[in-house]
N, C-alpha and C positions, 0 to 999 in steps of 0.2 A: 501581535506584531507579525508581519509577514517574514518569511525566511529571506535573509540577505546573505549573499556569499561574502566571505571575509576578504578584506584587503589588508595584508600584513606588511608593515613597514619597519625597517630596522635602520637606525642612524649609524653611520660609520665615520671614523676619523678620515681626514683627507689622505693620509698615507695608508689607509686600509689595514691598520694594525689593531684597531680597537672598535668593536661593535657594541652598541647598546642593546637593551632588551628588545625583543620582537613585540611590536605593538599592533593589536587588532583595533583598527580605526573605529569600528562600530562600538566595541566594548568600552574603549577609552574615551572617545570624543563624540559618540552617537552620530558618526558620519559613515554612511554607506557609499560604496562606489556604484554608480549607475553605468558608466561607460569608461573603460580603460583600453583604448585602441592600440595596444602594443603591436608593433610590426614584427612579423616573423623574421624576415630579412628586409632591411630597408634599402634605400638606393645605394648603389655601389660607388666607390670612389673611382675617379678617372685613373686608369692604369698609366704607368710611366710609358712614354712612347717617343720615338724619333720618326721624323718624317723626312726621308731621304729624297732629295729632289731628282735624283737619277734613277729612282725605283718606284714601282707602283705601290699604292697602299701605304701602310705605316709599319714600323717595326715596334710592336707592342710587347711589353714585358708583363707577363702574368706570373705572380709569385707562386712558388711551389704549393703553398697552402690554399691557393685559390684567390678569388677576387676579395678585395677588402671593402668594408662598408662604412658609410658616413654615419656620424652621430645624427640624431634627429630630435625634433620637438614633437610633443603630443599634448593634446588638450583633453583633460579628464573631467567628467561630469560627476559631481558628488551630490548626495542627498543628505540633508540633516534630518534625522528621524528621532530626535530627543524631544524633550518637553520645551515648550516655547519660552518660559522664563529663563531657562538655562542656556538658550541658544547663543547669545553674545559671548558668554564666557567659554562655552565649548568650542565655538568657531575660532575665537582668538587663540585658545590653547592649541587647536589643530594647526592653524596657520603658523604659529610660533614653532611648533614641532617640525613642520615641513621645511622651514627655513633654518632649523637648527638653533633657534633663539630660546629654546627651553633650557632648563637647568642642566648643565653638562651636555648639551646637545651638539650635534654635528649636522651640517647641511647636506652631506653626501648620504644618499639613501639607497638601501636595497629594498625593492618593492616586489611583492608577490600577489597576484590576483588569483584568488581561488577559483573563480568562474572560468577563466580562460586557461588556468593552470600554467601561467606564464609569469616569469620573474626576471627582473633586470637589476643589475648593480650599477653603481656610479651614476645615479639619477639625482637631479636636483630641481627644486622648484624655481621657476623664473617669473611667474606672474600669477596672482590670484585675482579673479574677476570680482570687482566690487558689487556687481549687481546680484542681489539675492531675491529670489522670487518666492512669495508665500503661496502655499498650496492649501486648498480647502475642499476640493471635491474628489479628485481621483483616488487619493490615498490619504486618509486622515492622519496616518502616522508620519507622513512626510510634510514638513513645514517649510523647507527651503531647498533650493537647488543652486549650486554655484560651480564655477569651473576653475581649474588650476592648470596652468601650463607647466610642463616638465621638460627638461632636457635630458635625453638618454645618451650619456657619453660612451657607454659600452653597449653597442647595439646588438651584439651577438651572444654574449654569455648568458645562458639561461640559469637562473638560480631557483632554489626551492626554500621557502621559509615555512616553518610549521609552528603552530602554537598548540602545545599539548594541554588539552583539558577535555572534560566530558560533556561540555555544553552543546556540542554539535548535534 
């Protein structure tokens, strides 16, 4: 099997007081990440301002900590690289995990992409693409590609998740 970078996900309670185990999506669900287009700094929020009719321009308030940023959506492309007979069960378990519908799960996620070395917290899944495409020529290990849309509620806090093992 080719080397795939890890995508590590940890479920968190809505109040951020309880985090579950860190899950390697490839190891647990046979799902590798092909594209995870995190934004370093997304679009800024519109600063508070006043437009005085008797003055030129606008009176804009820039907070002491700098500009604030909007939450954003991103579409992630995943590859299923397991064995074909297990694909339906693996994908159902993966989707249930993303939505927090697994046993004692939470829908708020902390996600870390080993390839880009970027992680975000307060992420949740909003849509899983129903189209799954079978592969047979480019990489015999990859038998499906699908997309998941996530909402990144905290667009600036970078987190690091690590999974300690010797399999790397």
